[in-house]
C-alpha positions as CSV (number, residue, x, y, z in Angstrom):
1,X,0.1,0.2,0.1
2,X,1.5,3.3,-1.0
3,X,0.6,6.8,0.1
4,X,-1.4,7.0,-3.0
5,X,-3.4,4.0,-2.3
6,X,-3.8,4.9,1.3
7,X,-5.7,8.2,0.4
8,X,-6.9,7.6,-3.0
9,X,-9.9,10.3,-3.1
10,X,-7.8,12.9,-1.7
11,X,-7.0,16.1,-3.8
12,X,-3.5,16.6,-2.9
13,X,-3.5,20.3,-4.3
14,X,-6.0,21.3,-1.2
15,X,-5.5,21.2,2.6
16,X,-9.0,19.9,4.0
17,X,-10.5,21.8,6.7
18,X,-13.7,21.4,8.7
19,X,-16.6,23.7,7.2
20,X,-17.7,24.4,10.8
21,X,-15.6,26.3,13.1
22,X,-14.0,24.3,15.7
23,X,-13.6,25.7,19.3
24,X,-11.5,24.6,22.2
25,X,-14.6,23.5,24.0
26,X,-15.2,21.0,21.2
27,X,-11.9,19.4,22.2
28,X,-12.2,19.8,25.7
29,X,-15.4,17.7,25.6
30,X,-13.4,14.7,24.3
31,X,-10.4,15.4,26.4
32,X,-11.7,16.3,29.9
33,X,-8.7,15.2,31.7
34,X,-6.5,17.7,29.4
35,X,-5.9,21.5,30.1
36,X,-6.1,22.9,26.8
37,X,-4.6,26.2,25.5
38,X,-3.0,27.9,22.5
39,X,0.7,28.8,22.7
40,X,1.1,32.6,22.6
41,X,3.8,32.1,20.1
42,X,2.8,31.8,16.4
43,X,3.5,28.3,14.6
44,X,7.0,28.5,13.4
45,X,5.7,26.1,10.4
46,X,2.6,28.3,9.8
47,X,2.2,29.8,6.4
48,X,2.9,33.3,7.5
49,X,6.0,32.5,9.1
50,X,9.6,32.2,7.8
51,X,10.2,28.5,7.6
52,X,13.2,26.9,9.5
53,X,15.7,25.0,7.6
54,X,19.0,23.9,8.6
55,X,20.5,24.6,5.0
56,X,19.1,28.2,5.1
57,X,17.0,28.1,2.1
58,X,14.0,29.1,3.8
59,X,11.8,26.2,2.7
60,X,10.6,23.6,5.4
61,X,12.2,20.2,4.0
62,X,9.6,18.1,5.9
63,X,6.6,20.3,4.8
64,X,5.3,17.7,2.3
65,X,3.5,14.6,3.2
66,X,6.0,12.5,1.3
67,X,8.9,14.0,2.8
68,X,7.6,13.6,6.3
69,X,6.7,9.8,5.6
70,X,10.1,9.1,4.0
71,X,11.9,10.5,6.9
72,X,9.6,8.6,9.5
73,X,10.1,5.4,7.7
74,X,13.9,5.9,7.4
75,X,14.2,6.8,10.9
76,X,11.7,4.2,12.4
77,X,12.4,1.2,10.2
78,X,15.3,1.9,7.8
79,X,15.5,1.3,4.2
80,X,15.0,-2.6,4.3
81,X,11.2,-2.0,5.0
82,X,8.9,-1.1,2.3
83,X,6.4,1.7,2.5
84,X,3.5,-0.6,2.6
85,X,5.0,-2.3,5.6
86,X,5.9,0.8,7.4
87,X,2.4,2.2,6.8
88,X,0.8,-1.1,7.8
89,X,2.8,-1.1,10.9
90,X,2.5,2.6,12.1
91,X,-0.8,3.7,10.9
92,X,-3.7,4.0,13.4
93,X,-7.0,5.8,13.8
94,X,-6.9,9.4,15.2
95,X,-7.9,9.2,19.0
96,X,-11.3,11.0,19.7
97,X,-9.8,14.2,20.7
98,X,-7.3,14.5,17.7
99,X,-10.2,14.6,15.3
100,X,-11.6,18.0,16.4
101,X,-8.1,19.0,17.1
102,X,-6.9,18.3,13.6
103,X,-9.9,20.2,12.4
104,X,-8.7,23.3,14.6
105,X,-5.2,23.1,13.3
106,X,-6.5,23.5,9.8
107,X,-8.5,26.2,10.5
108,X,-5.7,27.9,12.6
109,X,-2.4,27.3,10.6
110,X,-0.5,30.1,12.2
111,X,-1.4,28.6,16.0
112,X,-0.1,25.8,18.1
113,X,-2.8,24.0,20.2
114,X,-1.4,22.5,23.2
115,X,-3.1,19.6,25.5
116,X,-1.5,18.9,29.1
117,X,-2.5,16.2,31.4
118,X,0.4,14.8,33.5
119,X,2.8,13.3,32.1
120,X,1.5,14.0,28.5
121,X,2.2,17.6,26.7
122,X,0.8,17.5,23.2
123,X,1.5,20.2,20.5
124,X,-0.9,19.9,17.7
125,X,-0.3,22.4,14.7
126,X,-0.4,22.3,10.8
127,X,3.2,21.9,8.9
128,X,2.9,22.1,5.3
129,X,0.6,19.6,3.8
130,X,-0.3,17.8,7.0
131,X,-1.2,18.3,10.7
132,X,1.3,17.1,13.5
133,X,0.6,15.8,16.7
134,X,3.8,16.0,18.9
135,X,5.1,15.0,22.3
136,X,8.1,17.2,22.1
137,X,9.5,16.6,25.5
138,X,11.2,13.5,27.1
139,X,9.7,14.3,30.4
140,X,6.2,14.8,29.1
141,X,5.4,11.5,27.4
142,X,8.6,11.2,25.3
143,X,9.7,12.4,22.0
144,X,6.8,11.2,19.4
145,X,5.4,12.5,16.6
146,X,2.2,11.6,14.4
147,X,1.2,13.3,11.3
148,X,-2.4,13.4,9.7
149,X,-3.6,14.8,6.4
150,X,-7.1,13.2,6.5
151,X,-8.3,13.8,9.7
152,X,-9.0,9.9,10.2
153,X,-5.7,8.3,10.7
154,X,-2.4,9.1,12.1
155,X,1.0,8.0,11.0
156,X,3.9,7.6,13.6
157,X,7.0,9.3,12.2
158,X,9.1,9.9,15.3
159,X,9.6,8.1,18.6
160,X,12.7,8.6,20.7
């Protein structure tokens, strides 16, 4: 199964977003044990921000779906595992609270949503063609990252 067959009906030139506005209360209802907030600083990967790039070109090298999948596959499995096997192993449905969080991130691409419940501290934000669900700190759930571009499933691309 390739990324093309994983999401066959998706128009890859548009970013899906829910038509109805998603509020923090919609996410709180599905994640009652989490403290939910929006970071005061803007999303560094948002469309109105300069893109971080170690090479200094200004472009985010992991902004495309394919680049994020390839990097995750390389990091988690190595080159000996096929894309189909990688997707089969690391693809899971979004958790209930992740569905409205995904829609919120699409509707607010310049912002970062945080969900905190000891020991977890999630950061949810749009990055190029997808939404990232990230546990960025070792002491708050580990360094893990999942990505989604359909609002239904997530694929693990980092696990430290």
